[in-house]
C-alpha positions as CSV (number, residue, x, y, z in Angstrom):
1,M,67.7,90.2,110.2
2,T,68.1,91.0,106.5
3,H,67.7,94.2,104.6
4,N,66.6,94.5,101.0
5,D,69.0,97.2,99.9
6,L,71.0,99.3,102.4
7,K,74.1,101.3,101.6
8,L,76.6,102.9,103.9
9,L,78.1,106.2,102.7
10,D,81.3,107.7,104.1
11,C,81.6,111.5,103.9
12,T,84.9,111.9,105.8
13,L,86.8,113.7,102.9
14,R,83.9,116.0,102.3
15,D,82.1,116.7,105.6
16,G,85.2,116.0,107.7
17,G,87.0,118.6,105.6
18,Y,85.3,121.4,107.6
19,V,87.8,120.6,110.4
20,N,91.0,120.9,108.3
21,D,89.8,123.2,105.4
22,W,89.8,120.1,103.2
23,K,93.6,120.1,103.2
24,W,94.1,116.4,103.4
25,G,97.1,116.1,101.1
26,F,96.7,114.1,97.8
27,Q,98.3,110.9,99.1
28,R,96.5,110.9,102.4
29,A,93.1,111.4,100.7
30,K,94.0,108.4,98.4
31,D,95.0,106.3,101.4
32,I,91.7,107.1,103.2
33,I,89.7,106.1,100.1
34,Y,91.7,102.9,99.7
35,A,91.0,102.0,103.4
36,L,87.3,102.6,103.0
37,V,87.2,100.5,99.8
38,K,89.0,97.7,101.6
39,A,86.5,98.1,104.5
40,K,83.7,97.4,101.9
41,V,82.0,100.7,102.4
42,D,79.3,101.0,99.8
43,V,79.7,104.7,98.8
44,V,82.7,106.9,99.4
45,E,82.2,110.7,99.0
46,V,85.5,112.1,97.6
47,G,84.9,115.8,98.2
48,F,83.1,119.0,97.2
49,L,82.4,120.4,93.8
50,R,82.7,124.1,94.3
51,N,83.8,127.3,92.5
52,T,87.6,127.6,93.3
53,A,90.3,129.9,91.9
54,A,92.6,127.0,90.9
55,Y,93.1,123.2,91.3
56,D,95.0,122.2,94.4
57,P,95.6,118.4,94.4
58,N,96.0,118.5,98.2
59,V,92.5,119.8,98.8
60,T,89.3,117.8,98.3
61,V,87.4,120.8,97.0
62,C,87.5,121.1,93.2
63,N,85.9,122.9,90.2
64,R,85.8,119.8,88.0
65,I,84.8,116.2,88.5
66,E,87.9,115.1,86.6
67,E,90.1,116.6,89.4
68,L,88.3,114.6,92.2
69,N,88.5,111.5,90.0
70,R,92.3,111.6,90.3
71,L,91.9,110.4,93.9
72,L,90.2,107.2,93.1
73,P,91.9,103.8,93.3
74,E,92.5,101.6,90.4
75,H,90.4,98.8,91.9
76,K,87.1,100.0,93.5
77,D,85.7,96.5,94.2
78,H,81.9,97.2,94.8
79,T,82.3,100.7,96.1
80,M,80.5,103.6,94.4
81,F,82.1,107.1,94.6
82,S,80.2,110.4,95.1
83,A,80.7,114.2,95.3
84,M,78.6,116.9,96.8
85,A,77.7,120.3,95.2
86,M,75.8,123.2,96.7
87,R,73.6,125.2,94.4
88,S,74.7,128.5,95.8
89,N,78.4,128.1,95.3
90,Y,78.9,125.9,92.2
91,D,78.6,126.7,88.5
92,I,76.9,123.6,87.0
93,D,78.4,124.4,83.6
94,Q,81.7,123.2,85.0
95,L,80.3,119.7,85.6
96,A,81.2,117.4,82.6
97,P,78.7,114.8,81.6
98,Y,79.1,111.4,83.3
99,S,81.7,109.4,81.4
100,G,80.7,106.0,82.7
101,E,83.7,105.9,85.0
102,G,84.8,107.5,88.3
103,I,82.4,109.4,90.5
104,E,78.9,108.5,89.5
105,L,76.7,109.9,92.3
106,I,76.3,113.7,92.8
107,R,74.6,114.8,96.0
108,I,73.2,118.3,95.7
109,T,72.2,120.5,98.6
110,A,70.4,123.8,99.0
111,H,69.1,126.0,101.8
112,D,65.4,126.7,102.6
113,Y,65.8,130.1,101.0
114,D,66.9,128.7,97.6
115,I,65.2,125.3,97.6
116,E,63.3,126.1,94.4
117,E,66.5,126.9,92.6
118,G,68.0,123.8,94.2
119,M,65.4,121.7,92.4
120,D,66.4,123.2,89.0
121,F,70.0,122.6,89.9
122,A,69.2,118.9,90.6
123,R,67.5,118.5,87.3
124,E,70.7,119.8,85.5
125,V,72.9,117.3,87.4
126,K,70.6,114.4,86.5
127,A,70.5,115.5,82.8
128,K,74.3,115.1,82.7
129,G,73.9,111.4,83.4
130,Y,74.8,111.1,87.0
131,K,73.0,109.3,89.8
132,L,71.4,112.1,91.8
133,S,70.9,112.6,95.5
134,I,68.8,115.5,96.7
135,N,69.8,116.6,100.3
136,P,67.9,119.7,101.5
137,I,69.7,121.4,104.4
138,N,68.1,121.3,107.8
139,I,64.9,119.3,107.3
140,M,64.0,120.0,110.9
141,G,63.5,123.6,109.9
142,Y,60.6,122.7,107.5
143,S,57.0,122.4,108.3
144,D,55.2,119.2,107.3
145,E,53.5,121.0,104.4
146,R,56.8,122.2,103.1
147,I,58.4,118.8,103.4
148,L,55.5,117.4,101.3
149,W,56.2,120.1,98.7
150,I,59.8,119.0,98.5
151,V,58.9,115.4,98.2
152,K,56.5,116.2,95.4
153,Q,59.3,118.0,93.5
154,V,61.7,115.1,94.2
155,N,59.1,112.6,92.8
156,E,58.9,114.6,89.6
157,I,62.7,114.7,89.2
158,G,63.1,111.0,89.9
159,P,66.6,111.0,91.6
160,Y,68.5,108.0,92.7
161,Q,68.2,109.1,96.4
162,F,66.6,111.6,98.7
163,S,68.2,112.4,102.1
164,I,66.9,113.5,105.4
165,V,69.6,115.8,106.8
166,D,69.6,116.8,110.5
167,T,72.0,119.7,109.9
168,F,71.9,121.2,113.4
169,G,71.8,117.9,115.3
170,S,68.5,118.7,116.9
171,M,66.6,115.6,115.9
172,K,65.3,113.2,118.5
173,R,63.8,109.8,118.0
174,R,60.2,111.0,117.7
175,D,61.2,113.7,115.3
176,L,62.9,111.0,113.2
177,D,59.9,108.8,113.3
178,R,57.6,111.6,112.2
179,I,59.7,112.8,109.4
180,V,60.6,109.3,108.1
181,S,56.9,108.4,108.2
182,L,55.9,111.6,106.3
183,V,58.6,111.1,103.6
184,D,58.3,107.3,103.3
185,N,54.5,107.4,102.7
186,N,54.8,110.1,100.0
187,L,58.2,109.4,98.3
188,D,58.3,107.3,95.2
189,R,59.1,103.7,96.2
190,N,62.0,103.5,93.6
191,I,63.8,106.4,95.3
192,R,66.3,105.5,98.0
193,L,65.8,107.2,101.4
194,A,69.0,108.3,103.1
195,L,69.8,109.8,106.6
196,H,72.5,112.2,107.5
197,L,72.9,112.9,111.3
198,H,75.1,115.1,113.5
199,E,76.3,114.5,117.1
200,N,75.0,117.6,118.9
201,M,73.1,115.5,121.4
202,S,75.2,112.4,121.0
203,L,72.2,110.6,119.4
204,S,73.4,109.9,115.9
205,C,74.1,106.2,116.4
206,C,70.8,105.6,118.3
207,L,68.8,107.4,115.6
208,A,70.6,105.6,112.8
209,Q,69.8,102.2,114.4
210,N,66.1,103.3,114.8
211,F,66.0,104.2,111.1
212,I,67.5,100.9,110.1
213,D,65.1,98.9,112.4
214,Q,62.0,100.5,110.8
215,H,62.4,98.0,107.9
216,L,61.1,100.4,105.3
217,N,59.9,98.8,102.1
218,R,62.4,100.7,100.0
219,P,66.2,101.0,99.6
220,I,67.9,103.1,102.2
221,A,71.3,104.6,103.0
222,I,73.1,105.9,106.1
223,D,75.8,108.6,106.1
224,G,78.8,108.6,108.5
225,S,82.4,109.6,108.7
226,L,85.5,108.1,110.3
227,M,85.5,108.8,114.0
228,G,82.5,111.1,113.4
229,M,84.9,113.7,111.9
230,G,83.0,116.8,110.8
231,R,82.1,120.3,111.6
232,I,82.0,120.3,115.4
233,P,80.5,118.3,117.1
234,G,80.8,115.9,114.2
235,N,78.8,113.3,112.4
236,L,77.6,109.7,112.9
237,P,80.8,107.7,113.4
238,I,80.8,105.2,110.5
239,E,82.6,102.5,112.4
240,L,79.9,102.4,115.0
241,I,77.0,102.0,112.6
242,A,79.0,99.5,110.5
243,D,79.5,97.4,113.6
244,Y,75.7,97.5,114.3
245,L,75.0,96.5,110.7
246,N,77.4,93.6,110.9
247,D,75.7,92.3,114.0
248,Y,72.1,92.7,112.9
249,T,72.0,92.5,109.1
250,E,73.9,90.5,106.5
251,K,76.5,93.2,106.0
252,A,80.2,92.4,106.5
253,Y,82.1,95.7,106.8
254,D,85.7,95.3,107.7
255,I,86.1,97.3,110.9
256,D,89.8,96.7,111.0
257,Y,90.4,99.0,108.0
258,M,88.3,101.7,109.5
259,M,90.3,101.5,112.7
260,D,93.5,101.7,110.7
261,A,92.4,104.8,108.8
262,I,91.3,106.4,112.0
263,Q,94.6,105.9,113.7
264,D,96.7,106.9,110.7
265,H,94.8,109.8,109.4
266,I,92.0,111.0,111.6
267,A,93.1,110.8,115.2
268,P,96.2,113.0,114.7
269,I,93.9,115.8,113.4
270,R,91.8,115.6,116.5
271,G,94.7,116.9,118.5
272,D,94.1,120.3,116.9
273,A,90.3,120.2,116.8
274,E,88.3,118.1,119.2
275,W,85.0,116.4,118.2
276,G,83.1,113.3,119.0
277,Y,84.5,110.4,121.0
278,T,87.6,108.1,121.1
279,P,87.8,104.9,119.1
280,A,89.5,102.8,121.8
281,Y,86.5,103.5,124.1
282,F,84.2,102.4,121.3
283,L,86.1,99.1,121.2
284,S,85.8,98.6,125.0
285,A,82.1,99.4,124.8
286,R,81.7,97.0,121.8
287,F,82.8,94.1,124.0
288,N,81.1,95.5,127.2
289,L,84.5,95.8,129.0
290,H,85.7,98.1,131.7
291,R,87.1,101.3,130.2
292,N,90.5,100.9,131.9
293,Y,91.3,98.1,129.5
294,A,91.2,100.4,126.5
295,E,93.4,102.9,128.4
296,Y,95.8,100.2,129.4
297,Y,96.4,99.1,125.8
298,L,96.5,102.7,124.5
299,H,99.4,103.4,126.9
300,K,101.4,100.5,125.5
301,G,102.2,102.6,122.5
302,D,102.9,99.8,120.1
303,L,99.3,98.6,119.5
304,T,97.1,99.8,116.7
305,N,93.4,100.1,117.1
306,R,93.1,96.9,115.1
307,D,95.4,95.2,117.6
308,I,93.3,96.4,120.6
309,N,90.2,95.2,118.8
310,H,91.6,91.7,118.5
311,I,92.9,91.6,122.0
312,L,89.6,92.7,123.6
313,A,87.7,90.1,121.5
314,R,89.6,87.4,123.5
315,F,88.5,88.4,126.9
316,D,86.8,85.9,129.3
317,I,83.3,87.0,130.4
318,G,84.4,86.9,134.0
319,K,87.1,89.4,133.5
320,K,85.1,92.1,131.8
321,A,83.5,94.1,134.6
322,V,86.5,94.7,136.9
323,F,89.9,95.8,135.6
324,D,92.6,93.2,136.1
325,E,96.0,94.5,135.0
326,N,97.7,91.1,135.3
327,Y,95.1,89.5,133.0
328,A,95.4,92.4,130.5
329,E,99.1,92.0,130.4
330,T,98.9,88.3,129.9
331,L,96.7,88.7,126.8
332,Y,99.0,91.4,125.5
333,Q,102.0,89.2,125.7
334,E,100.2,86.3,124.1
335,Y,99.0,88.5,121.2
336,R,102.5,89.9,120.6
337,N,104.4,86.7,120.8
338,N,102.4,84.3,118.6
339,Q,105.1,81.6,118.8
340,I,106.0,79.6,115.7
341,D,108.8,77.3,114.7
342,D,110.8,79.3,112.3
343,S,113.9,77.0,112.1
344,I,113.4,76.0,108.5
345,D,112.9,79.6,107.3
346,R,115.8,80.8,109.3
347,E,118.1,78.2,107.8
348,R,116.9,79.1,104.3
349,L,117.5,82.8,105.0
350,K,120.9,82.1,106.5
351,K,122.1,80.4,103.3
352,E,121.1,83.5,101.3
353,M,122.6,86.1,103.8
354,T,125.7,84.6,105.4
355,G,128.9,86.4,104.5
356,K,127.2,89.2,102.5
357,T,127.0,92.9,102.9
358,V,123.5,94.2,103.7
359,L,122.2,97.7,103.2
360,V,119.2,98.2,105.5
361,M,116.8,100.9,104.2
362,A,114.5,102.7,106.6
363,P,111.8,105.2,105.5
364,G,113.5,108.4,106.6
365,A,113.6,111.5,104.3
366,S,117.3,111.0,103.8
367,I,116.8,108.3,101.3
368,L,115.5,111.0,99.0
369,N,117.8,113.8,100.1
370,H,121.0,111.7,99.9
371,E,120.0,109.5,96.9
372,K,123.4,110.0,95.2
373,I,125.3,108.7,98.2
374,I,123.1,105.7,98.4
375,R,123.4,105.0,94.7
376,N,127.1,105.2,94.8
377,Y,127.2,102.8,97.8
378,I,125.1,100.3,95.9
379,D,127.2,100.5,92.8
380,D,130.4,100.1,94.7
381,K,129.5,97.5,97.3
382,H,126.7,95.5,95.5
383,P,124.9,94.9,98.9
384,V,121.7,92.9,99.6
385,L,119.0,95.6,100.0
386,I,116.4,95.1,102.8
387,S,113.7,97.7,103.5
388,V,112.1,98.0,106.9
389,N,108.3,98.2,107.1
390,F,107.9,99.8,103.7
391,L,108.6,99.1,100.0
392,P,110.5,102.0,98.4
393,E,109.5,103.2,95.0
394,I,112.8,104.7,94.0
395,Y,115.1,101.7,95.0
396,Q,114.7,98.1,94.0
397,V,115.2,96.1,97.3
398,D,115.8,92.4,97.4
399,Y,113.9,91.8,100.7
400,A,111.2,93.7,102.6
401,F,111.1,93.1,106.4
402,F,107.8,93.7,108.1
403,S,106.7,93.6,111.8
404,N,104.0,96.2,111.6
405,R,100.4,95.5,110.6
406,K,99.6,99.0,109.3
407,R,102.7,99.1,107.1
408,I,102.2,95.7,105.4
409,D,98.5,96.3,104.8
410,R,99.5,99.2,102.6
411,I,101.3,97.0,100.1
412,E,99.2,95.5,97.3
413,N,102.0,93.9,95.3
414,F,105.5,92.9,96.4
415,Y,108.3,92.9,93.8
416,C,110.8,91.3,96.3
417,K,111.0,88.6,98.9
418,T,109.3,89.2,102.2
419,I,110.6,88.5,105.8
420,V,107.6,88.8,108.1
421,T,107.4,88.4,111.9
422,S,104.9,85.9,113.3
423,N,102.5,88.6,114.8
424,L,101.5,89.0,111.1
425,T,99.8,86.0,109.4
426,E,99.3,87.1,105.8
427,G,99.7,84.5,103.1
428,G,102.4,84.5,100.5
429,I,105.2,85.2,102.9
430,D,108.7,84.0,101.9
431,F,110.3,83.9,105.3
432,H,108.2,83.8,108.6
433,I,110.2,84.6,111.7
434,N,109.2,84.1,115.3
435,Y,108.3,87.6,116.7
436,N,109.3,86.7,120.2
437,S,112.8,85.7,119.2
438,L,113.5,89.2,117.9
439,S,111.7,91.3,120.6
440,G,113.2,92.4,123.9
441,A,116.3,94.2,122.5
442,F,114.7,97.6,122.7
443,A,114.1,99.3,126.1
444,Q,111.1,101.3,124.9
445,G,109.1,98.3,123.5
446,C,109.4,97.0,120.0
447,N,111.4,98.6,117.2
448,S,111.4,97.1,113.7
449,L,114.9,98.4,112.9
450,I,116.4,96.8,116.0
451,M,114.5,93.6,115.3
452,L,115.9,93.3,111.8
453,L,119.5,94.1,113.0
454,K,119.2,91.4,115.6
455,L,118.1,88.9,112.9
456,L,120.9,89.9,110.6
457,R,123.4,89.4,113.5
458,E,122.1,85.9,113.9
459,L,122.3,85.2,110.2
460,E,126.0,86.1,110.3
461,V,126.1,88.8,107.6
462,S,129.6,90.2,107.0
463,H,128.7,93.9,107.1
464,I,125.6,96.0,107.8
465,A,125.0,99.5,106.4
466,I,122.0,101.6,107.2
467,A,120.3,104.4,105.1
468,G,117.1,106.3,106.0
469,A,117.2,105.7,109.8
470,D,117.1,109.5,110.4
471,G,115.9,109.3,114.0
472,Y,113.7,111.6,116.1
473,Q,114.2,115.4,115.8
474,E,112.4,118.4,117.3
475,Q,109.8,118.3,114.5
476,G,109.3,114.6,114.9
477,M,110.1,111.6,112.7
478,N,110.7,112.9,109.1
479,Y,109.6,110.3,106.6
480,Y,110.4,110.3,102.9
481,N,106.7,109.9,102.2
482,A,104.2,111.6,104.5
483,S,101.6,109.0,103.8
484,I,103.5,106.4,105.9
485,R,104.1,108.6,108.8
486,N,104.0,107.0,112.2
487,Y,102.1,109.1,114.7
488,T,103.4,107.4,117.8
489,V,104.9,110.2,120.0
490,H,108.6,109.6,120.9
491,G,110.3,111.3,123.8
492,S,113.6,113.1,123.7
493,N,115.4,110.0,124.9
494,F,114.2,107.9,121.9
495,N,117.4,108.3,119.9
496,L,119.5,107.4,122.9
497,A,117.4,104.2,123.4
498,V,117.8,103.1,119.8
499,A,121.6,103.8,119.9
500,E,121.9,101.8,123.1
501,A,120.0,98.9,121.6
502,I,122.3,98.9,118.6
503,R,125.4,98.9,120.9
504,N,123.9,96.1,123.0
505,L,123.6,93.9,119.9
506,S,127.5,94.0,119.6
507,I,127.5,94.6,115.9
508,D,129.2,97.3,113.8
509,V,126.9,99.3,111.6
510,E,127.7,101.9,109.0
511,F,125.3,104.8,108.7
512,I,125.7,106.1,105.1
513,T,123.0,108.8,105.6
514,P,122.8,111.3,108.5
515,S,121.2,109.7,111.6
516,Q,120.4,110.9,115.1
517,Y,121.2,107.3,116.2
518,A,124.7,107.5,114.8
519,L,125.5,110.5,117.0
520,H,125.0,108.4,120.0
521,T,126.6,105.1,118.9
522,E,130.1,106.6,118.3
């Protein structure tokens, strides 16, 4: 199946903001946008244009388009960026004319009681040079005659897009068919027809598929948000409809980046405000597998949604219907091990490391709070600097060690040599080390710090110092940069387990910044 012109729009940062008062945090919002661009989403809605007292970079509600534009990545690939403005709460005079860069689509919305003023508002937005989308609130609340009046106004304005918005989630398939037919037969053929759905009756994905399969002779668009995040009960989950489009059209959205963004940024919020469904169960349904498989891999604790996606894709058809724990464990071990012959890379690395002092840098907050101590150590000892699963901005490391998919995917450009375990297969790696040879030293699964220490012991370095391995505290793991936070929950015995693993390696390490691990290794 092909589709002439279909665009997928993500509204997580705007519509999802109803859940967290749009308090995403500047870096987290940038990270979400980056993941959506990498996932090849056609349009990403950055936030709301709204009258506000002052600019807050951590909130995706702004007075001015220039403020939202600060969130955009340097490279947008083929992604378009949008913002939404409601006629009743935004002064259009604050909107600067389109500059030719940044957000180029403005989606305007209005209630039934101010729809006439909304049309005037739309004209002003278009006059400023932006692509315009007209999104009347609650189309199910309009009579057919009133819908035709709206369409007539839209045709006169000539926007880029008109959207059917099921605000209250009350739309069923026959409602969709009726409204789409009414609009499609009267809307100018050059105007894109979009659909925005909510999950009140858990029909959003079904309705979206029906809309796509009507093969309208015009460009169309579908709205969604990561994990369906939005005002409870939520929106159409964008990853579900993207998967459908990948299967039945020529689209090629990268589900992995959506899964990563969900696990890193959306799922943690859901602990405070429930909505929608759970991604792991989407993945099990995607492959028509028994739901216990998703639960089994979730309980492992060291698998990302992307990892689970890849493991489930390997299942034999005969194992899908009935849960087989032994089979699930076998696939898990095969996925994690990914055996390679690393003898040549190890020998090369040993020549560069043997007899040297190494400073291992973990991403704890102490690398900021104790920068002077770290700088003095570097100036005095001249160690080889190796970072663990991140690339620090304030220190120039010599090597970066990675065993974590989510962390390495965050890095666009490496300024140092890379040491990467075999469960990651990216190109351009300097040293590729067999994952299985470094695992097994930590009682609670796999720990990147322990894996690197084990490797350094085998490379016969003369002395190992550690900075930034702060450990688990009551408030959780305190990272120097909140955007790289790991949301895996650690129990109170986590520090003891790490300390025990270090002792079992029979190596002497020097903690030059405060660490919970050091308290238990002495």
